[in-house]
C-alpha positions in Angstrom: 129.6 15.5 -71.6 133.3 15.1 -71.0 135.5 15.0 -74.1 137.7 12.2 -74.5 140.1 14.6 -76.5 140.8 16.7 -73.7 142.3 13.6 -71.9 145.0 13.0 -74.6 148.1 14.8 -74.9 148.4 17.7 -77.2 151.5 16.4 -79.0 151.4 13.6 -81.7 152.3 9.9 -80.9 155.6 9.1 -82.2 154.8 5.0 -82.4 152.7 4.0 -85.3 150.8 2.0 -82.6 150.3 5.2 -80.7 149.4 7.3 -83.9 146.6 4.4 -84.8 145.3 4.8 -81.1 145.1 8.4 -81.4 143.1 8.1 -84.7 141.0 5.4 -83.3 140.1 7.7 -80.5 139.3 10.8 -82.7 137.2 8.5 -84.7 135.4 7.6 -81.5 135.1 11.1 -80.7 133.8 12.1 -84.2 131.4 9.0 -84.3 130.0 9.8 -80.8 129.7 13.5 -81.8 128.0 12.6 -85.0 125.7 10.1 -83.1 124.7 12.8 -80.5 124.1 15.0 -83.0 122.0 12.8 -85.3 120.0 12.2 -81.9 119.7 15.9 -81.3 118.5 16.5 -84.8 116.1 13.9 -84.5 114.5 14.9 -80.9 114.4 18.6 -82.6 112.6 17.8 -85.4 110.4 15.5 -83.2 109.9 18.4 -80.8 109.2 20.6 -83.7 106.6 18.2 -85.0 105.1 17.8 -81.6 104.8 21.2 -81.2 103.2 21.7 -84.4 100.7 19.1 -84.0 100.2 20.7 -80.7 99.2 24.0 -82.0 97.0 22.5 -84.5 95.5 20.5 -81.8 94.8 24.0 -79.5 93.5 25.7 -82.8 91.0 23.0 -83.0 90.1 22.9 -79.7 89.7 26.9 -79.3 87.4 26.6 -82.7 85.3 23.6 -81.1 84.9 25.5 -78.0 83.9 28.7 -79.7 81.6 26.7 -81.6 80.0 25.0 -78.5 79.7 28.2 -76.8 77.9 29.6 -80.0 75.5 26.6 -80.2 74.8 27.0 -76.5 73.8 30.3 -76.9 71.7 29.2 -79.8 70.2 26.4 -77.8 69.4 28.9 -74.8 67.8 31.4 -77.5 65.7 28.5 -79.3 64.7 27.2 -75.7 63.5 30.6 -74.9 61.8 31.2 -78.1 60.4 27.7 -77.7 59.1 28.5 -74.3 57.3 31.7 -75.6 55.9 30.1 -78.6 54.3 27.3 -75.7 52.9 30.1 -73.6 51.6 31.7 -76.8 49.8 28.6 -77.8 48.6 27.8 -74.3 47.1 31.3 -74.5 45.6 30.9 -77.8 44.1 27.5 -76.9 42.4 29.3 -73.8 41.0 31.7 -75.8 39.7 29.5 -78.8 37.9 27.7 -75.5 36.4 30.7 -74.5 35.3 31.8 -78.0 33.8 28.1 -78.7 31.9 28.5 -75.3 30.7 32.0 -76.0 29.5 30.4 -79.6 28.0 27.5 -78.0 26.2 29.9 -75.5 25.1 32.3 -78.0 24.1 29.8 -80.3 22.0 27.9 -77.7 20.4 31.5 -76.7 19.3 32.0 -80.3 18.0 28.7 -80.5 15.7 29.5 -77.4 14.9 32.8 -78.7 14.0 31.4 -82.3 12.0 28.6 -80.5 10.2 31.1 -78.2 9.5 33.5 -81.3 8.1 30.3 -83.4 5.8 29.5 -80.4 4.7 33.3 -79.9 4.3 33.2 -83.9 2.1 30.3 -83.6 0.1 31.7 -80.7 -0.4 34.6 -82.2 -1.4 33.1 -85.6 -3.7 30.9 -83.8 -5.4 34.1 -82.2 -5.4 35.6 -85.6 -7.2 32.8 -87.2 -9.8 32.7 -84.2 -10.6 36.2 -84.6 -10.8 36.0 -88.4 -13.2 32.8 -87.5 -15.1 35.1 -85.3 -15.2 38.1 -87.6 -16.6 35.9 -90.4 -18.9 34.4 -88.1 -20.0 38.0 -86.6 -20.4 39.3 -90.5 -22.3 36.1 -91.2 -24.6 36.6 -88.5 -25.0 40.3 -88.9 -25.8 39.6 -92.8 -28.5 37.3 -91.5 -29.8 39.9 -89.0 -30.3 42.6 -91.6 -31.5 40.5 -94.0 -29.0 40.3 -96.6 
């Protein structure tokens, strides 16, 4: 900025009008300088305020970014654990189905065996009764022959 004071002569003006004009110019200069200084201070403080807010926002953004990364890692880890759990659950379900099939087969086999053994026992019991009846019959007939 060009200073108006540099355009003025260095010697004081002798006339009263001239001295008033010089005072007016100096007042204009001081008002202008004061105004510039106030504007400079205002924008300097505004810049400082905005820089402070920018630093706050930057730190919040860095914090949020770090938190998002941590949450993403946790999500990936949880997904892996979930996937592993699903696989284990499927394997356990398959094992349960196999064991249930085995239990059903074993139960059916035992039922068949018990039924076969019961039938066999009934047959043996019937044979035993027949033989007992025949023995009784033979004893009676033997007793009649011998005269008893």
